[in-house]
Every structure is written in structure tokens, then in C-alpha cells.
C-alpha positions in Angstrom: 0.0 0.0 0.0 1.3 3.4 -0.9 2.3 6.5 1.0 0.2 8.9 -1.1 -2.9 7.6 0.6 -1.8 9.2 3.8 -1.8 12.6 2.1 -5.5 12.3 1.4 -6.3 11.5 5.0 -6.4 15.1 6.1 -5.0 16.5 9.4 -4.7 13.1 11.1 -2.4 11.6 8.4 -0.5 14.9 7.9 1.2 14.4 11.3 2.5 11.0 10.1 3.7 11.9 6.6 7.2 12.7 7.7 7.5 9.0 8.5 6.2 8.0 5.0 4.8 4.6 5.9 3.5 1.9 3.6 3.1 -1.8 3.4 0.9 -4.8 2.6 0.5 -8.3 3.8 0.8 -11.7 2.3 -0.2 -15.2 3.5 2.5 -17.6 4.8 2.9 -21.3 5.2 3.7 -22.5 8.7 7.3 -23.9 8.7 9.2 -24.5 12.0 12.6 -22.9 12.3 15.6 -24.1 14.3 17.8 -21.4 15.8 20.4 -20.2 13.3 19.1 -22.5 10.6 16.5 -22.0 7.9 14.3 -24.6 6.2 14.4 -24.9 2.4 12.5 -27.9 1.1 13.7 -30.9 3.1 17.2 -29.5 3.8 18.4 -27.4 6.8 21.1 -25.0 6.0 22.6 -21.7 7.4 21.5 -18.6 5.6 24.5 -16.9 3.9 24.3 -13.1 3.3 26.2 -13.5 0.0 23.3 -15.6 -1.4 21.0 -12.6 -1.6 21.0 -11.0 -5.0 18.8 -7.9 -5.6 17.8 -6.9 -9.1 15.6 -4.0 -10.3 13.2 -4.0 -13.3 12.1 -0.9 -15.1 9.3 -2.5 -17.2 6.4 -0.6 -15.6 4.8 2.2 -17.7 6.6 5.5 -17.5 4.9 8.9 -17.6 7.4 11.7 -16.8 8.1 10.0 -13.5 4.5 10.4 -12.2 3.6 6.7 -11.9 4.3 5.1 -8.5 3.6 1.4 -7.8 1.6 0.9 -4.6 1.3 -2.8 -4.1 2.2 -6.3 -5.4 0.6 -9.7 -5.1 1.6 -13.1 -6.2 -1.4 -14.2 -8.1 -3.0 -16.2 -11.0 -1.0 -17.5 -14.0 2.3 -17.8 -12.0 2.6 -14.1 -12.2 3.2 -11.0 -10.1 0.4 -8.4 -10.2 1.2 -4.8 -9.5 -1.0 -1.7 -8.9 0.6 1.4 -10.3 -0.7 4.8 -9.3 -0.7 8.2 -10.9 -2.3 11.5 -9.9 -5.9 11.7 -11.1 -5.0 14.9 -13.0 -2.4 13.2 -15.2 -3.7 9.7 -16.1 -5.3 6.5 -15.0 -4.3 3.9 -12.4 -3.3 0.5 -13.8 -2.6 -3.1 -13.0 0.5 -4.6 -14.5 1.1 -8.4 -14.9 4.8 -9.3 -14.6 6.4 -12.7 -15.0 9.1 -14.1 -12.7 11.8 -12.9 -15.1 10.7 -9.3 -14.3 9.2 -8.8 -17.8 6.0 -6.8 -18.1 3.5 -9.1 -19.8 0.4 -6.9 -20.0 -0.9 -3.6 -18.7 -4.6 -3.0 -17.7 -5.7 0.6 -17.4 -8.7 1.2 -15.3 -11.4 3.0 -17.3 -8.8 3.7 -20.0 -6.4 6.7 -19.9 -8.6 9.4 -18.4 -8.4 12.1 -15.8 -10.2 12.1 -12.4 -9.8 8.4 -12.2 -8.9 6.2 -9.3 -6.3 5.6 -6.5 -5.3 1.9 -6.2 -3.8 1.2 -2.8 -3.6 -2.5 -2.3 -4.2 -5.7 -4.3 -4.7 -9.4 -3.5 -5.5 -12.6 -5.4 -9.1 -13.5 -4.6 -10.5 -17.0 -4.0 -12.4 -16.7 -7.2 -9.3 -16.4 -9.5 -9.7 -12.6 -9.9 -7.6 -9.8 -8.4 -9.2 -7.6 -5.8 -8.1 -4.0 -5.3 -8.9 -1.1 -2.9 -9.6 2.2 -4.7 -9.2 5.0 -2.1 -10.2 7.9 -4.4 -13.5 6.5 -5.4 -14.4 4.8 -2.1 -14.8 1.4 -3.7 -13.5 -2.2 -4.0 -12.5 -3.1 -7.5 -12.5 -6.7 -8.9 -10.3 -7.4 -12.0 -10.3 -10.6 -14.0 -7.0 -11.8 -15.5 -8.2 -10.6 -18.9 -8.6 -7.0 -17.5 -12.4 -6.9 -17.0 -13.1 -4.5 -14.1 -16.2 -4.4 -11.8 -16.7 -2.2 -8.8 -18.5 -2.2 -5.4 -19.2 1.1 -3.7 -18.4 1.9 -0.1 -19.2 4.9 2.1 -15.5 5.6 3.0 -12.1 5.0 1.6 -10.5 1.5 1.8 -6.8 0.8 2.2 -5.5 -2.7 2.8 -7.2 -5.9 1.5 -6.7 -9.6 2.0 -8.5 -13.0 1.7 -10.1 -14.3 4.9 -10.4 -17.9 6.1 -14.1 -17.6 5.2 -13.2 -17.1 1.5 -14.4 -13.5 1.6 -12.3 -10.3 1.1 -11.5 -8.3 4.2 -10.3 -4.7 4.0 -9.4 -1.7 6.2 -10.9 1.7 6.3 -9.8 4.6 8.4 -11.9 3.6 11.4 -13.5 0.3 10.4 -12.9 -3.2 9.1 -14.9 -4.3 6.1 -15.9 -7.7 4.6 -17.0 -8.2 1.0 -18.1 -11.5 -0.5 -17.1 -12.4 -4.0 -20.7 -11.6 -4.9 -20.3 -8.0 -3.6 -22.2 -8.2 -0.3 -20.5 -5.7 2.1 -20.4 -5.7 6.0 -18.7 -3.0 8.0 -17.4 -3.3 11.5 -16.4 0.0 13.3 -12.8 -0.3 14.7 -9.8 1.6 15.8 -7.9 4.6 14.5 -6.5 4.7 11.0 -6.8 1.0 10.4 -4.3 0.3 7.6 -2.9 -3.2 6.7 -4.8 -6.5 7.3 -3.9 -10.1 7.0 -5.3 -13.6 7.7 -3.8 -15.0 10.8 -3.1 -18.7 11.6 -5.9 -18.7 14.2 -8.8 -18.3 11.8 -9.1 -14.5 12.5 -8.0 -11.4 10.7 -5.2 -9.2 12.1 -4.7 -5.5 11.3 -2.6 -2.5 12.2 -3.8 0.7 13.7 -1.4 3.4 12.6 -2.5 6.3 14.8 -4.0 4.1 17.4 -0.5 2.6 17.9 -2.1 -0.9 18.2 -2.6 -4.3 16.6 -6.2 -5.4 16.1 -7.8 -8.8 15.8 -11.2 -9.4 14.3 -13.0 -12.8 14.1 -15.0 -13.7 11.0 -18.1 -12.9 13.2 -16.9 -9.4 13.8 -15.6 -9.5 17.3 -12.7 -7.1 17.7 -9.8 -7.2 20.2 -7.1 -4.5 20.4 -3.6 -4.9 21.7 -1.4 -2.0 22.7 0.8 -3.4 25.6 4.4 -3.9 24.5 4.2 -1.5 21.5 6.4 1.5 21.9 4.8 4.9 22.0 4.5 6.4 18.6 5.7 3.3 16.8 3.2 3.5 14.0 2.4 -0.2 13.3 1.8 -0.5 9.6 2.3 -3.6 7.5 1.5 -7.0 9.1 1.9 -10.6 8.0 1.8 -14.1 9.5 5.1 -15.7 10.3 6.3 -19.3 10.0 6.3 -19.5 13.8 2.5 -19.0 14.2 2.8 -15.4 15.3 2.1 -12.2 13.4 4.9 -9.9 12.4 4.6 -6.2 11.8 6.7 -3.1 10.8 6.9 -0.1 13.0 7.3 2.7 10.5 8.0 5.6 12.9 9.9 3.5 15.4 12.5 1.8 13.2 11.6 -1.6 14.6 10.0 -4.9 13.6 7.3 -6.2 16.0 6.0 -9.7 16.7 2.7 -10.5 18.4 1.6 -13.9 19.5 -2.0 -15.1 19.1 -2.5 -14.2 22.8 -1.4 -10.7 22.3 2.2 -10.7 23.7 4.4 -8.2 21.8 8.2 -8.3 21.2 10.0 -5.6 19.4 13.3 -5.9 17.5 15.6 -3.1 16.5 19.1 -4.4 16.7 20.5 -4.8 13.2 18.2 -2.1 11.7 20.0 1.1 10.8 18.5 3.6 13.4 17.3 6.2 10.8 15.5 3.5 8.6 11.7 3.3 8.4 10.5 -0.3 8.0 7.7 -0.6 5.5 6.3 -3.7 3.9 6.7 -7.2 5.4 6.1 -10.8 4.3 7.1 -14.3 5.1 9.7 -15.8 2.8 10.2 -19.5 1.8 13.3 -19.7 3.9 11.5 -19.6 7.3 12.2 -15.9 7.9 10.4 -12.6 7.5 11.5 -10.1 4.8 10.8 -6.4 4.9 11.5 -3.2 3.1 13.0 0.0 4.6 14.4 3.4 3.7 15.1 6.8 5.1 13.1 9.9 4.3 14.4 13.4 4.8 14.0 17.0 3.6 10.4 17.0 2.3 10.1 13.3 1.6 13.4 12.9 -0.2 14.4 9.2 -0.1 17.8 7.6 0.6 19.4 4.4 2.0 16.8 2.0 0.6 17.3 -1.5 1.9 15.7 -5.0 2.0 15.7 -6.5 5.5 15.4 -10.0 6.8 14.6 -11.1 10.3 14.7 -14.7 11.7 12.3 -16.1 14.2 14.9 -15.5 16.9 15.1 -11.8 16.0 18.3 -11.7 14.1 18.2 -9.0 11.5 20.2 -8.6 8.3 20.0 -5.7 5.8 20.8 -5.8 2.1 21.4 -2.9 -0.3 23.7 -4.1 -3.0 21.9 -3.8 -6.3 19.2 -1.6 -4.9 19.0 2.1 -5.8 19.2 4.2 -2.6 16.4 6.6 -3.6 14.0 3.9 -4.9 11.9 3.7 -1.8 10.9 0.0 -1.6 7.4 -0.6 -0.3 5.1 -3.6 -0.5 6.9 -7.0 -0.6 5.6 -10.5 -1.3 6.9 -14.1 -1.8 6.7 -14.8 -5.5 5.7 -18.0 -7.3 9.5 -18.5 -7.9 10.3 -18.7 -4.2 12.0 -15.3 -4.3 11.0 -12.0 -2.7 9.4 -9.4 -4.9 8.8 -5.8 -4.1 7.7 -2.5 -5.6 9.9 0.7 -5.6 7.5 3.5 -5.0 9.8 6.4 -5.8 11.4 4.8 -8.8 8.4 3.2 -10.6 10.1 -0.1 -10.7 9.7 -3.6 -9.3 12.5 -5.5 -7.6 13.5 -9.0 -6.8 15.6 -10.4 -4.0 16.8 -13.7 -5.1 17.2 -15.9 -2.1 
């Protein structure tokens, strides 16, 4: 999910823009981890830093530097699906299909190239074989088939994050609510929290979400019962992206705290900062096929200038490594996901590129 959405949130979000937060979640397969060892297939092996290779791809549509990819999902047809945003005054938001070589296969423009269009914030592969997207600008959920046919479902407020729930419905966040939409378009809204942002399906059959200004992690059952956890989260941490880990806990980024958080299903929080460059702002997070969590980070300064972009990795014991070789410092990596090729894929919000961390 992209930072530009925060600019539209008014005075509440304005206080947070200096942190420039973003992120989305992705499902994970539960894989046990031994201390210092990672599981890959049926073999246990130490994870060598030298194995990580980062490559950037510039295949996304270019328009005078105005496009900015907001989210990425591993989806149908063994492909990566990317939402690419542009200001409504300059063009139309789009969805790009990319293969695991980094090549752009097809571009789908929403409503054609027109002004006053949309604002795609997040994307997920639905249980019906389609892609589901949050459209902040038009207060709607968008469904796109793999051939580029769009259909829309209106909401009363602006949606941000979206994921598939254990009940085969789509669950999404709004600024003070959690929403549920069936694949037929029936919507239910549950009031919740403050600036609810990212959301993911947990290993306990519930949905877990971040409250950016509420400085909390929320849990909602498929029946709408909400529990909020704040104990153990540092003041002003700004929980943003959240994803299930291979250890059965939920892992989240703290965009204004420079930390990675872990919350158990019972609500116990542990924060990790050792190994993260102090000025970095963690962003997206997702479980990797190696039994660790992978996250994006960068530093913002002087009116949202970007530098020191990195990809981070944290083991289940809290050991953090950072990688920057092959990554442009000003690229601003955001959403990250495990691809169908068992590598980590991410979008570069400030460079209009996608990236791959080969692991």
C-alpha cells in the first residue's frame, strides 16, 4: 500500500507523513525454524548473506516520473500483479502483470487513460481467481479478472488494505473500520480503531490488522468480534504492515519506530531493532520461503526525499540482516511478497520499478 494515501487523510495523516509509511501483507505457510538454521525444502542450511541478489526491473509504464507502484501480489497464472498509481489529473491507475523474469507481460488501465480516475492502494489474489483492489479515491472495491475486466463495489468511506479471509471473503481496512465483502459483492462494515491500515489472515482463523495512529494491533474474528492490543508496542511506533510468520505469530513493521514487531495469538508483543539502521523506516513485510520474514525499509528526509533504501530479513529468533547491493538508494521499496518462484518481490514507490531479492 502506498504513501500517497496518507496525504489524502487530512490532518490526522499529515502528522505522520514525515515517516512516510507503507506496506501490505501476504499469506504464509507455517514452517518450523531451528535457531540459526532455515528450512528450504527438506534440507536445513545456514543462511548466507552472500546468497541474496537484488535486481531492479524498469518495465512498468513510465509517464514523466509520475507513476508510483503501490502494491504487489503473487497471483494467478504464475505471475506478479502490481498496482501502479498516478495522480488523477495526469492519467489512469493501472494493474500490471509481470512474470518471474521481471518482464512486463500486460498492462490493464482502469477505465482507460482518463483524468479524475482512481487511486489503487492494495491488491490481493481472490479465492475466485480474480484480483481484488482497494480504490481509495472512489471509495470502492475493484475486482479485475485476469483478462482485464473491471467491476466495482461502492463503499461509504475510503478503503486501504485488503486480504483474503479464512471464510473465502475479502477483508479490508478503512480509516476507522474493518470491512468484509463476499465475491458476490455483499459488504459488511465493523467499526474499529484509529487509522486501520494493513490487514492479513492469521493462523488462528481470524484477521489481524494494524492501527497506525492508534498505535495498536487489532484482531477481528469472522463474526466481527474485535480485540485490540497495545501493551508492549512502543509509544509512537506507527504499526503499519502485518503478515503471519512461520512461527505461528504475526509480524509487523513499526514505520516511525525503526523496529519490527512480533505479536503472539494471545497478544504478547516483542519488538526488535538491533540490526536495523537507526534512521531507517521499515515498511512492507512478508514471510519468505526460507523460514524468515522479509521487509523493506528506507530513510526519508527534507520534504520526503528518499535515501538508504534496503531490504531486511529477520529470523524467528530476532536476528536482522540488511541488504542494499543492487538496490538504488532513492528507490523507496514498499510492498513485498513471496513470489511464485520462491524469491521475494517488491515495488519501488519512488522509482516506478519492481525489484526481486533472489534468495
